[in-house]
C-alpha positions, 0 to 999 in steps of 0.5 A: 836791107830788109826793105830792099830784099823784100821789094827787090830794090837795090839803090845807091842809098841801100848800098851806102846804108848797108855799109853803115853810116857814121852818126857823127855826120847827122848834124851836118846832114840835117843842117844841110837839109834845113838850109835847102828847105829855107832856100827853096821853100822859104821855111823857118826853123820851128824849134831847137835840135833834139838828139835822142842819142847825144854825145856820140863818141868819135871814131876811136884811135888805133895805135900801130907801128911802122914795123907792124905795117911793113911786116904785113905788106913786105914794104919798107915805108918809114913812119913819115911816109905812112903819115903822109899817105894817111893825112892825104885822105884826111886821117889824123896821125900823131907820130912818135918815132916809129909809133903812130896813133891814127884817127880815121875821119868820121865817115870811115866807120870801117877803121877799127883795128890795126889790120884796117890801117895796114890795108889802107896804107897798102891801098894808098901806097899801091899794091903794084909797088909791093915786093912779090916775095914769099914770107920767111917761115920756119921749117919746123913742123907745126905744133901737134893739135891734140883735139884734132888728133883725138877726133881723128883717133875716134873716127879710126876706132869707130870706123874700124868697129863697123860704124859709119860717120855722118855729118848732119846740120847743126840746126834742127826744127823745133819739132825734133826737140819736142820729139826727144823731150828737149827744152827748145827754150835753151836753144839759140834760135836763128833769125835768118834760118836757111830753111823753115826746118832749120830754126834752132841750134841743136842742144846735143848730137844724138837727136840728129842721128836718131832722125836719120835712122828711119830713112836708112831702114826704109832704104834697105839697111837692116842693121847699122851704126852711125856716129858724128863728131861735132859741136853743141851749145846752149843758153845755160852754158856761157862764157863770162863775155856772154858767148856760148861755150862750144862743147866737142861731142861724139854721138853714136846710134846703133839700130836694127830692124825686127828681123836683124834684131833676132840675131842679137842676144840681149838688149841693144844697150850692150851693143852700145856699151861694146862701142864705148868700151872699145873706144875708151880702151883705145884711149887708155881709159881702163875699167870705166865705170857704168853707173845707172842713170837712176842713181841721180838726175843731171845737175846742169841743164846741159846734162838734162838735155843730153839725157832727154832721149834716153830711157833712164831705167836702161841708161848709164853714165859713163865715168872714168875710174876716178869718177869723172863723167864722160857721157851717157849711153843707153836705150831710147825712150818708147815715146821717142821711138814712137815719134821718130818711128824707130825700131825697137832695137835702138840704142845710142851714146854721147860722149865729151870729146875734150874729156877723152882728150884730157884722160887719154894716155900714151899708147904703150906697146908690149910683146905678147906673152910666150905663155898660154892663156886660160879662159874660165866662165863664172856665173853668179846668181843675184837679186833681180834689182842688182844691176849688171854694172854692180856685178861687173864692177865687183869682179873688176875690182878683184881682177885689178887687185890680182893684177897688182899683186900677182902680175896677171893680165886679165880680160873680162867679157860678159857672156849672158844675162838670164832671168827665168819667168816670175823669178826674183833672181837672175844669172849673170855669166862672165868669161875671164881670160888670164895669162902671165908674162913670165910663166904658165898659170896653174889650176890652183891659182886660177881656181883661187882667183875665181873663189875670191871673185865669188866671195867678194860678190857674196859679201858685197852683193849677196850673190851666189856662185852657180 
């Protein structure tokens, strides 16, 4: 086929060999060729036959039943009729009641599975003789596909949050691996690539999205979020049968040019985090943990490739309350920004869709409280080395305990992170919204909750309430 394509020659021989020839006919063809050499050129056989692949196995036997064939063809053939049809074209059939064991002739290399026998019987019997009728099927609805439902829900949530879905190629150029710091040796390379720019299967989704940022900025879109839901795989993550494990992922990138970035206070990390928080909350995953990526390096090659485009000091692992890893979010490395010509205000995330599906809980609805809510801000001064996630986690713990003991409903929102120049401390401000389903809260209990938060932060983080 390669030679025929290179020279544009499409002969009968090419067609035959493309479809595959049986190795069982080699000795017969060779004997036929030698016989003609002897007859026409008076040649003599110079030596013994030498076979590089002796003991070639004959075509395997395919077990099948008459019911299996009739169910698929809509026919009423008996086992004897099927046997006669097949033996007429040199198949060998061992019949035992309605059970048949069929061996194809040596030149029929296309017969491998029971469905091949069904097709052959239909062709020999005549498709024009088959009854034209729709098969009977149950009218009960198909079983819900949880993975498809999860993907649909992700699309709805991120689209409602203002992100735009894109669908990029599953294949990338090796230059993209170099640009984002991924190891292309872990990627599967295509032997028949659609284009010189599409040589490898991608190792993660985020690089494909990052590659689209500059073109959208140049097109006049000053601020946007792109997301994609798709599969990834690599050579380090394989099934026992040698096939790669396909992981379902969702990735998102948020970018804003220098002018649009002025309208955002803080770093792009918090915008990416807002998307993650909204997504996880919609799946019932409350109080996720955002653990700094500097705490430990990924244990697997797959994890290393996902984390490669991120600036580790400004990146977090996303985990469930019980510590199960969902993915990562953070800002992009300066080297990646330079290679792909990204704006400074760029952040991204990549999450495991199947983990979202596994941890998603049923959505529970309840009426809004008839009693008014109250909002209180609390500012904590902490050491500059104390992370935002440590402070947030400390407050979340106190609020969860208050919800269990007193029945409060609590919402925690970040307001501000401020660090004066040359200061060794920083101030972090949160807004806490409180309400109760059965009564109006009083000032005394709200103040006590804020005092408990301040005391806990002081004990665990040496924080000071300001």
